[in-house]
N, C-alpha and C positions, 0 to 999 in steps of 0.2 A: 504493499499499499504505500509506503514512504517513498520508496523508488519510484513508484508512478507518479506521485504527486510532485517530487522533484523534477521529474522529467519534463512535466507538464508546465512547471514554473519556468524551466529553463527555455523551453520552446515559446513562451508567450512573449509580448512585446516588454513585459517587465517594466512597466512605467505607470505612475499615478498621475493624474491631473491635479494642479493646485492653482488658484486664483486669487486675486485681490481686487478690490473695487474703491472707486474714488467717487465720492458725492460733493466733494469741495476739493479745491486746487491742493496739489501736493507733489511728493517725488518718490518715483519708483526706482528701486535698486534691483538689478537683475540677480537673482540668487545664485549661489555656487553651482556649477554644473549644468546651467540652463543655457542652451545655445539657440533656441527659438521661441518665439512667444506670439500669442494672438491678441491683437488689440481691437476692442469694440468701443466705440463712442457714440452718445446720443447728446445732441445740443440741447440747450435749454429751451423751453417755450416762451412765446410772446405773452405780454399782458394784454387783456381786453381793453377796450375803451368804452365811452358811455353809449356806443352801439355796436361797433364790430368787435369781432372775436380775433385773439391773438393767433398768429401761426405757430405750427409744431416744429419741433426741433429735427435736424437731419441725422442720418445714421451713417457711419463709415467704420469698415473694419479691414484688417489686413493681417498677415502673418509675417514675422521679421525675423532675421538671423541677428543674434545679438551676442553680447560678451559679457560673462559674468562679472558683477561689480560695476557695471555701467549705470549711471544715474540719468533718468529721464524725468523732466519736469513735466507734469501733467496739470493743464489748465482746465477747469471745470466751471462753465458759466451758470450763474444763478438766473432764475426765471425773470424776464423782463429786462436782463441786462444787454441783450444784444451781443454777449461775449460767447464766442464759439467755445466747445469742448474740443481740446486739441493736445497733440504731443508734437511740437514744432520740430523737433530734432529728427522726428520721423516723416515729416512732411504730410501728416495726416490730420484732418479737422471735421468735425460735424457742426456745421453752422447753426447759430440760433435762430428761432422763429422770430419774425418782426411783430413789433408791437402794433396793435391795431390804431386806427385813428377814427375821428368821429366824421361822420358823413351828415350834411346838413339837409333839412327836409327839402323836397321830398323824396329823397333818393335812398336806396338801400346800398349800403357797401360799408367800408372801411376795415374790412379783415386784413389782417397782417400776413405778409407773405411767409410761406415755409422756409425753413432753414435749408441751406445747399451743402452737401457733402463734398469732400474733395481728398484726393490723396490715397484712398483705400483701394483694396482689391474689390470691394463691395461698397459702392456710394448710393445712397437711397436719399431723396430729399423730403422734407416735412411738408405736412398738409397746409394749404392756406386757410386762414380763418374765414368764417362765414360773416356775410354782410348783415348789419342791424339797420333798423328803421328809426329815424330821429325821434327821441324820447320814449317811444313806447316799448320796443322790443329789441333784445340783443341778439347778435350773430353767434354761431357755435365756434368754440376754438378748434383749431386744426390738430388733427393726431401726429404724434412724434412718429418718424420713420424707425423701422427696426430691422432684425435680421430677415423677416419674412416678407416685408412689403415697405412700399413708400408710406407717408403718413396720409390718412384720409382727411378730405377736405371737410372743413366745418359747414354746418348747414346754415343757409340764410333764413331770416327770419320771416314773418308774413308781413304784409303791409296793414296798417291801420285804416279800417273803413268806417270808424265811428262807433262800431258796437262790438267788435271781436276781441275784448279783452282777456278773456280766459285763453291763455297760452303759455307754454314753457319757454318760448324763444327758440332760437336756432339749435339744431342737434348737434352734439359734440362729433367732431371727426374721430375715426377710429385709429388706434395705434397700429404699428405695423409688426407687432409681435413683442414679447417680453425681451428686454427691459423697458421697450417704449411704452408711454402712457397715452391715454385716449386725451382728446381736448375736453374742455369744460363746457357745458350746455350754455346756452345764452340766457340772459334774464328775461322774464316775461311776467305775468300777473296770473292771480288765482281766483279772481272774482270778476263779476260782469261789470262791476262799476269802476275797474282800474284803480282800485285803491289798496289792494294788497299784492305787494310785490313777491315775484318768484325769484330770488336772488341769482345772478350768475355765478358758476361754478368755477373752481381753480382747476388750471390744467393738471392731467393725472402725472404721477412720478413713473418715468421720468420724461420730461420734455414735451408734455402737452401743452397746448395753447390756452389761455385763459379765456372763459366765455365772456361776451360783451354785456354790458350793464343795460339799464333801461332810461337812464337820464333823468327820473324822478324818484330817487330814493333807493333803488337797488344797485350796489356798487358792482363794477366789472371783476372778473376773475384773474388771479395771478398766474403766470406761467409756471410750469413745473421746471424744476432745475435740471441741470445737466448730469451725465453719468458716464463712467469709464470703467471697463472691466479688462483686466489683463490676465490671461490664462496661460500656463505653460505645463510642461510635463517634467516629473522628477523621476530618476531610477529608483528602483526597488533595492538595488544592490544584488539581485539574484542572477540576472543574466551576466554570465562571464565570457561569452562567446567573444572571440576576437574579429573583428571586421576592419576592412581597409578604411582608413580616416578620409573624410571628404573636407576640401578647403572649405574655409568659412571667411565671411567679410570681417575684417579688423575695423573698418571704418563705414559708416552708413549714416548720412549721406556721403558721398565722395566729393572730392574737388578735382584734382587732375589725375590720380591714380588709384586704381583699384587694389587696396591692400589686403592680401590674404593670409589666413593662419593655416599652418600644416600644408602648404604646397608641396607637391611631389615633384613637378617639374615636367612631369609627362602627362598632364591632364589636358583634354581638349576642351577649349571654351567656345560659347558663342554668346555674344553680347545682343540682345534683341531689344527694341523699342516697344512702346505700348500696344502697337498694333501687331506684334510678331515679327516684324522685319528684321532681318539679321543685318547688324552694323558693322560687326567685326566678329572674325572667328580665327582660331588657331591656338597655339600653347602660349605659355609664359605671359598671360594677359598683365601680369603684375608688373611688367616691364612697359607696357604700353603707356602713352600719354593721351589722355581724355579731355584735356583742359578746354578743347573747343567743342565737346559735346553739349548740347543743349540742356538747359535746366528741364528736369521731368523725371518720370519713373521709368524704369528698365528692368529687363529680367536677364540674369547671367545662368546660361545652361552650362553645367559642369558634368563631364563624363570621365569617369575613372574606371577602365575595363567595361564590364556591362552594367556598371552603377550609375545612375544619373540622378543629379541634384539640380534643382532650378531655385535661384536665390533672386529675391527682389530687392532692387537698390534705388536710391534716389540721388540726383545730382542737383 
């Protein structure tokens, strides 16, 4: 029984997943033994206004080759701040949803724009806030984007016709999957005399846009804050099999050179742009000068025998 269990453990991948989350700005230090990590970001939601709903935050995620002990500054925006959630050293950001504005009578509008994502392997934008009607009804907040989908658009409210007071306001936009939050519903009324207000709701955690107010006593909702999750694998120490080492990036983003750790000198490299077009190929890429390479994201394909690895890098 013991030998069977030991054989199964040696044959397994022998790694455990660990993660840390940030709901406010801070610093992440790459743990010992960690050579790659997954970053997921959600931007903060925008605040509602006296009628329009706030926009939802964007979502961005990517996998990075990293060096143990490296510090990364993580910026997490708060609701209504307009500050993106980002790790600038990696070139990845999930934009904040825009704050709503007030639209004058007799128009419906004022919804904030959804946040825009950039720099990730997956980039999804937040939902635009719904439009509100002057004084009477608020638009719904836009949903935050997530791993599954872009953020849902907040619902527009109805038009006041002189008697249609009983309404909850614009519907909340749906978030794109955890940890993305839904938007907040828009403000409305609960009685036919337009005297009992139904408050606008705050945006859901994380990144949901706040619902619009109704202008006569019911405040607008506040956007949900941003979020960062970093996940990595840690070895269990069981797997003792020897495998050929693959080169790793020593610096990312790069400037003029692609510095590598553990190069053998016999690897075959191919540098590709974001569209998959090969820019350079050959051996000893660490000796090549890429100072004229345009700023942007690239992929480095590394082949050692029949083993292939693809590294993502930024200039």
